[in-house]
N, C-alpha and C positions, 0 to 999 in steps of 0.2 A: 356750514355757516348759515345763520338765519337771515333770510331776506325780508327786511322790514319795509321795502318799497311797495309791496303788494299786501293789501289787507287780508286778514285771515278769512274773511267772508269770500273774497275772490278766489283764494287758494282752495277753499272748500268746494267751490263751484267747479273747480278743475278736475274733480274726482270722477269716478266711474259710476254711472247710473243704470247700466245694463250689463247683464252677464256676458253678452256678446262682445261688448267693447273691452271688458276686462280680459276675456279669453284671448282676444286678438292681441292685446298689449303683451300678454304673457306667452304669445306664440304657441297657443294650445288649441286643439280642435274644438269647434263649436259644439260638438256632440256631448261634451262633458257637462254642459249647462242645460238648464231647463227654464225657458222663458215663461212658461205657464206658472211656475212657482213664484215668479216676480210679481204677478198680478195680485197675489194675496199679501206679499211681503217684498217690497221693492229691493233691488240691489243698490247698495250705497257703499262705496269704498274710496277713501281719500287716495290721491296719487302717492303721497308720502308713505302710506302703508303698503300699497301695491309695489312700490320700489324695493321693498324688503322681501318680496316673493321671488323665488327662483323661476326664471323663465324655462319653458319646456319641461316643467316638473308638475305633473297632475296631482302628485301627493304632497305638494308643499303645505306645511301645517298652517300657514297663514291663509293661503287660498281656501283650504277646506273649511275654515271658519266662516267664510263669506260667500262661498259658491252655491248658488241656487241649483238644486238638483231635483230629479224626478222623485227621489225618496220623500221629499216634503209633501208630495201629493197623496201619499198613502195614508189611509185611515187606520190607525193602530189602536187597539183597545187599551184604555187606560191613559191615553194621551189626550189632553183636553185643552180648550182655549184659555181657561183660567185656572192653571194648576195649583195656585196658592189661594184660590178663592178670595182674591183681594177685593172684589166687589162688596163683600160682606163687611169690609173694614174701610169703606169709602164714604164717610159721613157727609162730606161736602166736596164740592169741586176742587180737585187738585190735592186732596188729603187722603193718606192711608194711615190709619191709626189703630194698630193692633198690639203694640208692645208697650209695656209699662215704662213711663218716663221718656218715651221717644215718639216723635211724630215725623212721618215721611211726607215730603211734598214732591209731587210729580211736576217739576218746574217747567218742563217742556217735553213734548213728544218726539222732538227731533234727535237724531243721532248722527255723528259723523260717519259711522260705519254700522251697517245692519248685520249683526252676527246671526247666523241662521238658527242658532240654538236659543235665541233670546226668549226668556220666559214671559216677556211682555209683548211678544210679537202680535198678539191679538188684543192687547189692552185698548179700551175705548178712550183714546186720548182726546177725541173730538168732544167727549162729554166732560173732560177734565182740564180743558184749556183755561187756565186762570187769568192770563194776561196781567198787565201791570196793575190794573184796577183791583184785581182779585187778591193782590198781596195784602191789602188792608183787611179783607175778610179773613185771610189766613192768620194775620197777626191778632185779630180779635179772638179767633178760636184758641190760639195759643195763650193769649193773655188770660182767658177765662179758665184755663186749666193749669194751676200752679204745679201739678205733678210733672209737667213737661220740662225737662232740663236740657234735652238734646233735640235739635232739629236736623233732619236728614234730607239732603237734596238729592233727588233721583230723577228718573225720567222714563224714557228717552235718556239723553245725557245732559245733566244740568249745566255742565260747563259750556254748552252751546248757547245759553241764554246771553242776552246783550249785557254789556257792562252796566248800562243804566239800571237794569233789573237788579243786578247784584248790589249796586250802591243803595238803591231804595230798600231792598230786602234787609241788608245789613243794618241800615238805620232803624228800621222797624224792630228787628230782633234785639238790637242793643238796648232798646228802651224797655224791654221786658226783663225784669231783674232775675226771674227764676230760670231763664235760658242761659246756659253756660257754654254749651258746645255746639258747633256747627260741623256736621259731617257731610261729606259729599262722596258719592259713588260715581266713578267716571272711567271711561276708556280714553278720553281725549288726550291726556299727556303722552300716551303711547301711540295711538293711531293717528292723531292729528295735532302734533305738538305746536304748530303755528298758532293755535288759539291762545296758548299761554304766553301772552306778550307782556311788555313792561307795565302797561296800564292795568291789566288784570292783576298782576302781582302787587302793584301799588294799592289797589282797592282793598285787597285782603290783608295788606301789611298794617292797616290802621284800625283793625277791629279789636275789641276787647275779648271776643269769643275765642275759645280754644278751637283750632282748626284741625280736623281729621279728614284726610283724603284717602279713601279706599279705592285703589286702582284695580282694574280687572285685566290682569295679564295672564295668559294661558300657556305661553311658550317662550323659551329664551330668545328665539329668533326675533320676537317683537321688540326686544331691547337693543338690537344690532343697528343702531342709528345714532349718529352724532348729535342731531338736534334733540332727540328724545333724551339722551344723557344730559345735555345742557339744561333742558327744562326740568328734569328731575332734580338736578343740583340746585336750581333756582328755587324750586318749591321747598326743598329741605332747608335752604338758607333763610326762607321766609317763615320758618317755624310751622310748616305744615307737618303734622304727624302722619307719616306715610305707611299705609298697610296695603297688602295685596290679597285678593281672593281670586282663585282660579276655579274653573269648572272642569271636572274630569270628563274628557271627551274622547270617545272611541276613534282610533285612527289618527289622533292629533297629539295628545299628551298622555296616553294610557301606558306609560313606561316610566318606571321609577327613576331611571337615569336622567330622563328629560326633566322630570320634576325636581330632581336634586340639582341639576344645572340651573334651573329657573330660580330655586331658592338662593343659590350662591350668587347669581347675578343680581337678584333683587337686593341682597344685603350689600353688595358693592355700591348700590345707589341709595343706601340708607332706607330701604323699604323692608318691612318685616312681613314674611309670609303669615297670613292670618287664617284664612279658610281655604279648604279644598272641597268644593261643592259637588255632591252628587247631582246629576242633571235633573232639573225640574221637568216633570213629564208634560211638556207643552206639545200641543198638536203641531206636527210638521217637523219635529226634531228627534223622533224616536231612533233614527239611525246614528245619533251621537251617543246613545245610552249604552250601558253595559250592566251585567249582573252585579249585584252588591257584593257577592263573594269575590268577584274579580277585582272590584274596587278595593276591597280590604287587603287582598294579596299585594296589590300595587303599593298600598300604604305601608304594609308591614315591611316591604323591601325598602321603601323610601326611608323608613325609620332607622334603618341600618346605615344609610348613606349620608345623613346630615346630622349635625348636632341638634339638641332639643330646641334651641331657640330659632332654628330655621325649619322646624317641622310644623306645617300648617295643621289645623284641626280638620279632620274629615267630618263633614256635616251634611245634613239634608234639611230642607224646609218641608214641613207638613202642614197642610191647611188646618186652621183652627188652633194650632199650638201657639203658646205665648212666648216661645223662644225656638231657636234652631235646635234640631235634634242632633246631639253629638253621637257619631258612629264610633269613632276611635279618637 
């Protein structure tokens, strides 16, 4: 049951901010974590997400996504700080513009959870902090380019922005006739469902824009929570078109049966599997990667386990390309 007596901001502050405190909560040895890795990329895990982890299980698939380890400190050839070369497509503060007809806004650098494989773990958010005043500059950029029909909110996690920011942003976008779709990429409904409160839903219920919400769910265990299920039901009821994209992660979901279960559970919540991503080669995350041949084998097996409408597309992003590269 959702507790509305405590603000979502206070609930977020109750999360874990060190690997030591997370491991203590899970009754696991401190030797599993690496505090030095936190200096470059801090630990951030909401309590509601940690509650879905199995205690005394060092291989828990949710824990492994957020556990800072010594592997992050290794320098591996080919793994870089800007794997998608986004700086080349960053024409002004808060904007990434590389795809035809679409514009991406890094609305905030904050996340409820810091996934250790994040491709933007080294992104210069300090240089892209738009603030509320910057929304007008963003609107001006979009207004001057009539080819832009879809605005994508990213981050960080865009759903951590304040309600007032969403109200102002929606008002600005609705005044631009050539913008039809607002897409958001977020982990929030799954890792921190308390953020999706009644006020948030009301704000988005009143927009003329088509609403697409791309969730980032990597394992079926992430859906094993009553509050998450309630939030997903509410989002679907408010006409959010729900999609999911997963990252193929060694030791976490590199098994066709796990991915098949994920697809089935997503569909139960009116979410369509959209993409299965090959890991972006970001510095500090090489231990999550796998050979492309292994990824293909997993996908071929998955293809036999689910109907076509529950089969995500296996893709990878390559710097400089004007679309994702379809592998299978």
